[in-house]
C-alpha positions as CSV (number, residue, x, y, z in Angstrom):
1,M,28.1,-17.4,-23.5
2,D,26.0,-14.3,-24.2
3,R,22.9,-16.3,-23.3
4,A,24.1,-17.1,-19.8
5,L,25.3,-13.6,-19.3
6,Y,22.0,-11.9,-20.2
7,I,20.0,-14.4,-18.2
8,A,22.1,-13.8,-15.2
9,M,21.9,-10.0,-15.8
10,S,18.1,-10.1,-16.0
11,G,18.0,-12.2,-12.8
12,A,20.1,-9.7,-10.9
13,K,18.0,-6.8,-12.1
14,Q,14.8,-8.5,-11.0
15,N,16.3,-9.3,-7.6
16,T,16.9,-5.6,-7.0
17,I,13.3,-4.9,-7.9
18,G,12.2,-7.5,-5.3
19,Q,14.5,-6.0,-2.7
20,A,13.0,-2.6,-3.4
21,A,9.5,-4.0,-2.8
22,E,10.4,-5.6,0.5
23,A,12.4,-2.6,1.6
24,N,9.3,-0.4,1.0
25,N,7.3,-2.9,3.2
26,L,9.9,-2.7,5.9
27,A,10.1,1.1,5.7
28,N,6.3,1.2,6.4
29,V,6.3,-1.2,9.3
30,S,5.2,1.7,11.6
31,T,2.9,3.4,9.1
32,T,-0.7,3.5,10.3
33,G,-3.0,1.2,8.3
34,F,-0.3,0.3,5.8
35,R,-1.0,-2.8,3.6
36,R,2.2,-4.7,2.6
37,D,2.8,-5.6,-1.0
38,F,3.4,-9.2,-2.1
39,E,6.4,-9.9,-4.4
40,Q,7.1,-12.9,-6.5
41,A,9.4,-14.0,-9.3
42,R,8.5,-16.2,-12.2
43,S,10.1,-17.3,-15.5
44,M,9.1,-15.4,-18.6
45,P,9.9,-17.0,-22.1
46,V,11.3,-14.6,-24.7
47,F,8.9,-14.5,-27.6
48,G,10.0,-13.3,-31.0
49,D,10.4,-14.5,-34.6
50,Y,11.6,-17.9,-33.5
51,Y,10.7,-20.4,-30.9
52,P,10.9,-19.1,-27.2
53,T,14.1,-21.0,-26.3
54,R,15.2,-18.6,-23.6
55,A,13.4,-17.8,-20.3
56,Y,14.2,-14.8,-18.1
57,A,13.3,-14.0,-14.5
58,M,10.5,-11.4,-14.0
59,E,9.7,-9.9,-10.6
60,E,6.1,-8.9,-9.9
61,R,4.0,-7.2,-7.3
62,P,0.8,-9.2,-7.9
63,A,-1.3,-7.8,-5.1
64,S,-1.4,-6.4,-1.6
65,D,-2.0,-8.2,1.6
66,F,-5.5,-7.2,2.8
67,N,-5.3,-9.0,6.2
68,P,-6.1,-6.5,9.0
69,G,-3.4,-5.1,11.2
70,T,-3.5,-5.0,15.0
71,L,-5.7,-2.3,16.6
72,I,-3.7,-0.2,19.1
73,H,-5.5,1.8,21.8
74,T,-4.6,5.5,21.8
75,G,-7.5,7.0,23.7
76,R,-7.5,10.0,21.3
77,D,-11.0,11.0,20.1
78,L,-9.9,11.6,16.5
79,D,-8.1,8.2,16.1
80,I,-10.2,5.5,14.4
81,G,-9.5,2.0,13.4
82,I,-11.6,-0.1,11.0
83,D,-13.0,-3.2,12.8
84,N,-12.1,-6.1,10.5
85,Q,-12.9,-5.3,6.8
86,G,-13.8,-1.9,5.2
87,W,-12.2,1.3,4.1
88,I,-12.2,5.0,4.7
89,A,-12.9,7.2,1.7
90,V,-10.6,10.2,1.2
91,Q,-10.0,12.8,-1.5
92,D,-6.7,12.3,-3.4
93,S,-4.4,15.0,-4.8
94,N,-6.5,15.1,-8.0
95,G,-9.8,15.6,-6.2
96,E,-10.9,12.0,-6.9
97,E,-12.1,9.5,-4.3
98,A,-9.7,6.9,-3.1
99,Y,-9.5,4.5,-0.1
100,T,-7.3,4.0,2.9
101,R,-7.2,2.3,6.3
102,R,-5.3,5.2,7.8
103,G,-7.4,6.7,10.6
104,D,-5.1,9.2,12.4
105,L,-7.4,12.1,11.9
106,R,-7.2,15.8,12.8
107,V,-9.0,19.0,12.0
108,D,-6.9,21.6,10.2
109,Q,-7.1,25.4,10.4
110,L,-9.8,25.5,7.7
111,G,-12.0,23.0,9.6
112,R,-11.3,20.2,7.2
113,L,-11.1,16.7,8.6
114,I,-7.8,15.2,7.3
115,N,-5.7,12.1,8.0
116,G,-2.0,11.8,8.8
117,E,-1.1,12.2,5.1
118,G,-3.0,15.5,4.8
119,L,-5.8,14.0,2.7
120,Q,-9.3,15.2,3.3
121,V,-11.7,12.6,4.6
122,M,-14.9,12.1,2.7
123,G,-18.3,12.1,4.4
124,V,-21.5,10.6,3.0
125,G,-22.4,14.1,1.7
126,G,-18.9,15.0,0.4
127,P,-15.6,16.2,1.8
128,L,-15.8,16.7,5.6
129,V,-15.6,20.1,7.2
130,V,-16.1,20.3,11.0
131,P,-17.5,23.5,12.7
132,P,-15.6,24.9,15.7
133,Y,-16.2,22.6,18.6
134,E,-15.4,22.0,22.3
135,K,-15.5,18.2,22.0
136,L,-15.8,15.7,19.1
137,E,-16.8,12.0,19.1
138,I,-16.9,9.4,16.4
139,A,-19.4,6.6,16.8
140,G,-19.0,3.0,15.7
141,D,-21.0,3.7,12.5
142,G,-18.8,6.7,11.6
143,T,-21.2,9.4,12.8
144,I,-19.4,12.5,14.0
145,S,-20.9,14.3,16.9
146,I,-19.7,17.6,18.4
147,Q,-20.4,19.9,21.3
148,A,-20.3,23.2,19.4
149,L,-18.0,26.0,20.7
150,G,-19.8,27.8,23.5
151,D,-22.7,25.4,23.7
152,D,-23.8,23.7,26.9
153,P,-22.1,20.3,27.5
154,A,-25.4,18.5,27.3
155,V,-26.0,19.8,23.8
156,V,-24.5,17.4,21.3
157,A,-25.2,17.5,17.6
158,D,-24.5,15.0,14.8
159,I,-22.9,16.9,11.9
160,E,-22.0,14.2,9.4
161,Q,-21.0,10.6,8.9
162,L,-17.7,9.2,7.6
163,K,-18.0,7.5,4.2
164,L,-17.1,3.9,5.0
165,V,-17.0,1.5,2.1
166,M,-16.7,-2.2,1.5
167,P,-15.3,-2.7,-2.1
168,D,-14.5,-6.0,-3.7
169,L,-11.0,-6.7,-2.6
170,T,-10.2,-8.7,-5.8
171,E,-10.8,-5.5,-7.8
172,M,-8.7,-3.2,-5.6
173,E,-5.2,-2.1,-6.4
174,K,-2.7,0.2,-4.8
175,G,-1.5,3.3,-6.6
176,E,2.0,4.9,-6.4
177,D,0.6,7.3,-3.8
178,G,-0.2,4.3,-1.5
179,L,-4.0,4.8,-1.8
180,F,-6.3,2.1,-3.1
181,R,-8.7,2.4,-6.0
182,M,-10.8,0.0,-8.0
183,R,-9.0,-1.5,-11.0
184,G,-9.9,0.5,-14.1
185,Q,-11.5,3.2,-12.0
186,E,-12.5,6.2,-14.1
187,P,-12.7,9.8,-12.8
188,G,-15.9,10.3,-10.9
189,D,-16.3,6.6,-10.1
190,V,-17.0,6.1,-6.4
191,Q,-18.0,3.2,-4.1
192,P,-21.3,3.3,-2.2
193,F,-21.5,3.9,1.5
194,D,-21.7,0.6,3.4
195,P,-23.5,0.8,6.8
196,T,-22.0,-2.6,7.9
197,V,-18.5,-1.2,8.2
198,R,-17.6,-0.4,11.9
199,V,-14.9,1.7,13.4
200,E,-13.3,1.7,16.8
201,S,-12.8,5.2,18.2
202,G,-9.6,5.8,20.2
203,H,-7.7,3.1,18.2
204,L,-5.3,3.0,15.3
205,E,-4.6,0.1,13.0
206,H,-1.0,-1.0,12.9
207,S,0.7,-1.9,9.7
208,N,0.3,-5.5,8.7
209,V,4.0,-5.8,7.7
210,N,5.9,-8.6,9.5
211,A,9.3,-7.0,10.0
212,V,11.1,-10.3,10.5
213,Q,9.6,-11.8,7.4
214,S,10.5,-8.8,5.2
215,L,14.0,-8.6,6.5
216,T,14.6,-12.3,5.9
217,Q,13.2,-12.0,2.4
218,I,15.5,-9.0,1.7
219,M,18.5,-11.1,2.8
220,S,17.4,-14.0,0.6
221,L,17.0,-11.8,-2.4
222,H,20.4,-10.3,-1.7
223,R,22.0,-13.7,-1.7
224,Q,20.3,-14.5,-5.0
225,Y,21.6,-11.2,-6.4
226,E,25.2,-12.1,-5.4
227,L,24.8,-15.5,-7.1
228,Q,23.6,-13.8,-10.3
229,V,26.6,-11.4,-10.3
230,K,28.9,-14.4,-9.8
231,M,27.3,-16.1,-12.7
232,M,27.9,-13.0,-14.9
233,S,31.5,-13.1,-13.9
234,T,31.8,-16.8,-14.7
235,A,30.1,-16.3,-18.1
236,D,32.6,-13.4,-18.9
237,E,35.6,-15.5,-17.9
238,N,34.3,-18.4,-20.1
239,A,33.9,-16.1,-23.0
240,Q,37.5,-14.8,-22.6
241,V,38.8,-18.4,-22.5
242,T,36.8,-19.3,-25.6
243,Q,38.2,-16.3,-27.4
244,S,41.7,-17.2,-26.4
245,I,41.3,-20.7,-27.8
246,M,39.9,-19.3,-31.1
247,D,42.9,-16.9,-31.4
248,I,45.3,-19.8,-31.1
249,Q,43.6,-21.6,-33.9
């Protein structure tokens, strides 16, 4: 009976991992530019010194869903949404380049252009710093124009251009910090600027999580978990009955 017990136990454990993945998706249903994670379960034979006669369940997060979310109009000059495909380059906590779709930007007290996570946005020439300004606009190609503080309203200057990239989606993966990088990316590796990527100023991209779908999947995984726990209880009861029979003999 130990085989049935361990198989059910592994299934229950993997169900909780799947629930955690879907719960993370559901928790980010309102996070700007969030990309939901896929989750799937498959059987995994146990290999060892003998033939693989047992198969356990294994939960995986094979990839992220790269379908664009809905663009929502905000009217705010520093809000940008990627039109269709493309990514915004940012500087991660280690000073390396990473990629996101989050476009809720602001200028901090040091003049750095950062997003809602506090990550500094990259320009074509490096991390972006904005001089004091009266008005700021971001064009469709990512060019940042400002009316400098104290200048005439007719005087507008282009100061920098957002670094917008178009990496190969099949080679991208999400890190634990929620940022995307190229698979096997080494420190210093960066993607080239892509002039075909367009942004919509005054818009934000909604998360591409389907709340109803995620909630339904969580409920389904919970029912599977309860079934696995019931199977463990049954295996334990059968083991006790078997032991009682052997004691009588």
